[in-house]
Wavefront OBJ file of the C-alpha trace (Angstrom):
o trace
v 0.000 0.000 0.000
v 1.205 3.484 -0.789
v 1.817 5.775 2.114
v 0.520 9.365 1.797
v 3.974 10.723 1.023
v 4.487 8.229 -1.801
v 1.088 9.098 -3.231
v 2.000 12.811 -3.147
v 5.254 12.129 -4.998
v 3.438 10.143 -7.643
v 0.717 12.709 -7.946
v -1.967 12.412 -10.531
v 0.204 10.722 -13.154
v -2.553 10.559 -15.754
v -4.173 13.904 -14.807
v -7.513 12.210 -14.179
v -8.277 14.192 -11.028
v -8.961 12.913 -7.554
v -11.864 13.030 -5.138
v -10.946 16.447 -3.747
v -9.887 17.942 -7.081
v -6.323 18.777 -6.072
v -2.894 17.775 -7.273
v 0.026 18.701 -5.037
v 3.019 17.476 -7.044
v 5.683 19.681 -8.603
v 6.603 18.760 -12.177
v 10.175 18.056 -11.029
v 8.862 15.363 -8.630
v 6.770 13.501 -11.224
v 7.786 10.156 -12.609
v 9.402 10.192 -16.024
v 8.992 7.144 -18.197
v 11.004 6.147 -21.254
v 9.173 7.021 -24.488
v 8.668 4.025 -26.757
v 9.663 1.395 -24.168
v 8.792 -2.052 -25.481
v 8.089 -5.406 -23.878
v 6.556 -8.354 -25.702
v 3.533 -10.177 -24.267
v 5.466 -13.342 -23.339
v 8.117 -11.402 -21.375
v 5.427 -9.345 -19.646
v 3.531 -12.516 -18.670
v 6.691 -14.222 -17.363
v 7.653 -11.184 -15.271
v 4.105 -10.686 -14.024
v 3.985 -14.303 -12.832
v 7.459 -14.311 -11.248
v 7.707 -10.936 -9.499
v 6.390 -10.349 -5.983
v 3.063 -8.586 -5.707
v 3.441 -4.881 -6.439
v 1.724 -2.010 -4.729
v -2.013 -1.697 -5.173
v -3.414 1.749 -5.537
v -7.009 2.884 -5.248
v -7.924 6.077 -7.047
v -11.075 7.975 -6.273
v -11.979 9.965 -9.374
v -14.470 12.745 -9.923
v -15.830 10.773 -12.872
v -15.125 7.341 -14.288
v -13.133 7.619 -17.519
v -13.919 5.282 -20.382
v -11.467 2.486 -21.129
v -10.344 4.390 -24.240
v -9.809 7.601 -22.244
v -7.761 5.743 -19.637
v -5.636 3.892 -22.183
v -5.086 7.119 -24.183
v -4.075 9.049 -21.050
v -1.664 6.242 -20.129
v -0.172 6.186 -23.645
v 0.400 9.955 -23.500
v 2.533 9.336 -20.368
v 4.514 6.492 -22.033
v 2.543 3.736 -20.305
v 1.474 0.778 -22.443
v -1.703 -1.130 -21.646
v -0.648 -4.765 -22.069
v -4.101 -6.175 -21.260
v -7.418 -5.051 -19.845
v -10.752 -6.577 -19.036
v -14.230 -5.862 -17.722
v -14.978 -8.141 -14.785
v -18.528 -6.859 -14.332
v -18.081 -4.959 -11.075
v -14.594 -3.685 -11.922
v -12.072 -3.217 -14.683
v -8.577 -4.649 -14.543
v -5.657 -3.165 -16.411
v -2.119 -4.437 -16.777
v 0.275 -1.636 -17.648
v 3.934 -1.445 -18.585
v 6.271 1.534 -18.433
v 10.020 1.838 -17.991
v 11.285 4.286 -15.388
v 13.787 6.658 -16.992
v 15.937 6.574 -13.850
v 16.421 2.817 -14.307
v 16.688 2.747 -18.094
l 1 2 3 4 5 6 7 8 9 10 11 12 13 14 15 16 17 18 19 20 21 22 23 24 25 26 27 28 29 30 31 32 33 34 35 36 37 38 39 40 41 42 43 44 45 46 47 48 49 50 51 52 53 54 55 56 57 58 59 60 61 62 63 64 65 66 67 68 69 70 71 72 73 74 75 76 77 78 79 80 81 82 83 84 85 86 87 88 89 90 91 92 93 94 95 96 97 98 99 100 101 102 103
């Protein structure tokens, strides 16, 4: 789980807004991802199955974006949607991005 400080550093990465309508992150503190980073489906699947569980993050948005809006916003920030699905009561997305600090 993200602590409040970590959430503040991450900010509103996709500029989707939050429940109180504020973003408190300076541009210099935002994540920077490598443009055009590539990972094939098989490698993504192997890593996804072998890595320890990553942080879960709940976002409370002012409005629910469409799947296309979310995937487009992610793409604009150099995040690739590797897979997504509608599970009825929720959507699941599997994203890939490469941190520029670890490139």
